[in-house]
PALONU-526049 format. One line per field, with one value per residue (C-alpha): residue in one letter; residue number from 1; x, y, z. Coordinates in nm, 4 decimals, padded with zeros to 6 digits. Layout:
<pts>
residu <- [A:...]
num <- [NUM:...]
xx <- [X:...]
yy <- [Y:...]
zz <- [Z:...]
</pts>
This chain:
<pts>
residu <- [M:P:T:F:E:T:L:P:R:F:E:R:D:W:K:N:L:T:A:Q:Q:Q:A:T:F:R:K:V:I:T:E:A:F:V:P:D:L:A:A:P:D:R:P:F:R:P:G:L:R:V:K:G:V:T:A:H:A:G:V:F:E:M:T:W:D:N:D:G:R:A:T:F:S:Y:G:E:E:R:I:V:G:Q:A:H:V:I:W:R:R:I:G:T:H:A:I:F:T:P:P:P:G:P:I:A:S:A:M:R:L:R:A:Q:P:T:V:S:R:P:M:P:D:C:A]
num <- [1:2:3:4:5:6:7:8:9:10:11:12:13:14:15:16:17:18:19:20:21:22:23:24:25:26:27:28:29:30:31:32:33:34:35:36:37:38:39:40:41:42:43:44:45:46:47:48:49:50:51:52:53:54:55:56:57:58:59:60:61:62:63:64:65:66:67:68:69:70:71:72:73:74:75:76:77:78:79:80:81:82:83:84:85:86:87:88:89:90:91:92:93:94:95:96:97:98:99:100:101:102:103:104:105:106:107:108:109:110:111:112:113:114:115:116:117:118:119:120:121:122:123]
xx <- [14.0384:14.3055:14.5291:14.6835:14.9285:14.9713:15.2862:15.3613:15.2606:14.9488:14.8422:14.9567:14.7143:14.4353:14.4239:14.3884:14.0750:13.7397:13.5097:13.3100:13.6367:13.7097:13.3414:13.3497:13.6704:13.5952:13.3033:13.4459:13.7147:13.4620:13.1773:13.3953:13.7952:13.7941:13.5415:13.7226:14.0614:13.9073:13.7910:14.1262:13.9431:13.8373:13.9674:13.8841:13.5157:13.5699:13.4266:13.7435:13.9888:14.2677:14.5852:14.9511:15.1048:15.3647:15.6406:15.6588:15.6874:15.5044:15.2650:14.8905:14.6092:14.2651:13.9229:13.7717:13.5351:13.4801:13.8307:13.9098:14.2360:14.4789:14.7718:14.8639:15.1504:15.1079:15.3645:15.4346:15.1594:15.0695:14.8352:14.8714:14.6494:14.5291:14.7024:14.8791:14.8257:15.0207:14.8718:15.0638:14.8821:14.5304:14.3765:14.2534:14.4343:14.6988:14.8681:15.0519:15.1531:15.5305:15.5964:15.7872:16.1747:16.4553:16.3598:16.0201:16.1398:16.3801:16.1113:15.8978:16.1826:16.2450:15.8779:15.8799:15.8652:16.1388:16.1407:16.3279:16.5466:16.7094:17.0792:17.2473:17.4316:17.7765:17.9122]
yy <- [-02.1638:-01.9227:-01.8396:-01.4744:-01.2688:-00.9104:-00.6687:-00.4266:-00.1293:-00.2664:-00.3666:00.0702:00.1350:-00.0572:00.0812:00.4188:00.3020:00.3972:00.0999:00.1340:00.1090:-00.1788:-00.3743:-00.2861:-00.4172:-00.7521:-00.7765:-00.7239:-00.9774:-01.2482:-01.1836:-01.1102:-01.1438:-01.4844:-01.6367:-01.4950:-01.6171:-01.9538:-01.9777:-01.9838:-02.0967:-01.7087:-01.3272:-01.1161:-00.9157:-00.5922:-00.4111:-00.5226:-00.3625:-00.6030:-00.4947:-00.5043:-00.1872:-00.0729:00.0200:-00.2431:-00.5891:-00.8652:-00.6094:-00.5701:-00.3344:-00.3908:-00.1429:-00.2300:00.0989:00.4387:00.5544:00.2509:00.0788:-00.2058:-00.3751:-00.7278:-00.9915:-01.3696:-01.5720:-01.9616:-02.1506:-02.2359:-02.5173:-02.7015:-02.5552:-02.2663:-01.9005:-01.7548:-01.3286:-01.1256:-00.8239:-00.4899:-00.1513:-00.0271:00.2758:00.5273:00.6302:00.8224:00.4793:00.5227:00.8409:00.8041:00.9140:01.2605:01.2554:01.2497:00.9798:01.1795:01.4808:01.3436:01.1549:01.4716:01.6681:01.3958:01.4287:01.8111:01.8978:02.0547:02.4074:02.4584:02.8054:02.9466:02.9181:03.2065:03.4187:03.2990:03.5537]
zz <- [-09.1125:-09.1697:-08.8641:-08.8125:-08.6602:-08.5648:-08.5702:-08.2946:-08.5317:-08.5891:-08.2176:-08.1561:-08.4403:-08.3059:-07.9702:-08.1657:-08.3508:-08.2048:-08.0626:-08.3635:-08.6238:-08.4565:-08.4814:-08.8387:-08.9079:-08.7045:-08.8910:-09.2485:-09.1620:-09.0502:-09.3139:-09.6181:-09.6007:-09.4322:-09.6963:-09.9530:-09.8223:-09.8033:-10.1762:-10.3705:-10.6665:-10.6834:-10.6075:-10.3145:-10.3576:-10.5397:-10.2273:-10.0269:-10.2810:-10.2084:-10.4344:-10.3490:-10.1795:-10.4834:-10.2749:-10.0736:-10.2819:-10.0631:-09.8636:-09.9454:-09.8575:-09.8026:-09.7659:-09.4586:-09.4303:-09.6189:-09.4918:-09.3280:-09.4668:-09.3599:-09.4826:-09.4245:-09.5852:-09.5993:-09.3607:-09.3613:-09.2920:-08.9521:-09.0435:-09.4125:-09.6649:-09.4511:-09.5070:-09.2402:-09.2627:-09.0979:-09.0066:-09.0585:-09.0163:-08.9576:-08.9663:-09.2364:-09.5521:-09.3197:-09.2722:-09.6489:-09.5360:-09.4345:-09.0349:-09.0004:-09.0169:-09.2373:-09.5275:-09.5282:-09.5996:-09.8385:-10.0159:-10.0219:-10.1826:-10.4740:-10.5236:-10.5685:-10.9730:-11.0740:-11.1861:-11.5468:-11.5688:-11.8462:-11.8710:-11.8032:-12.0604:-12.0361:-12.2604]
</pts>
C-alpha cells in the first residue's frame, strides 16, 4: 500500500472543496489511483490523465473529476517497495493559474504577442 503526505497548500485547497468533491476524490484515489500505483507493470489508466507538469520537473497532475485536478510528486519511500506520494494541490483546473502578484504579471507580459511596427523613416 503506498504512503501519502499532503503539503500545506493542498490542505488549504482541500478545505475549499465541497463535501461532494472530497468524496469523489477519495473514491477515485481508492478505486483507481492506488490500484494503478500498485501495478508497476502498467501505466495509470487513461481516465486519470496522469502526466507531468511542464513547468515543474518531478510534479505530476491527474484528473479526478470533469474539472477536478490534483498535483503530486513522489517522495522517499517510507515502506520499502511502496511509492510515497506527496499531494501538492487540489481543486479545479484553476490550480494551474499563477496567483496574482509581480511574478504572475511578468508571466502574462511575456505571454503577450509582440506587435510589429514598421521602422520609422530616418531620413
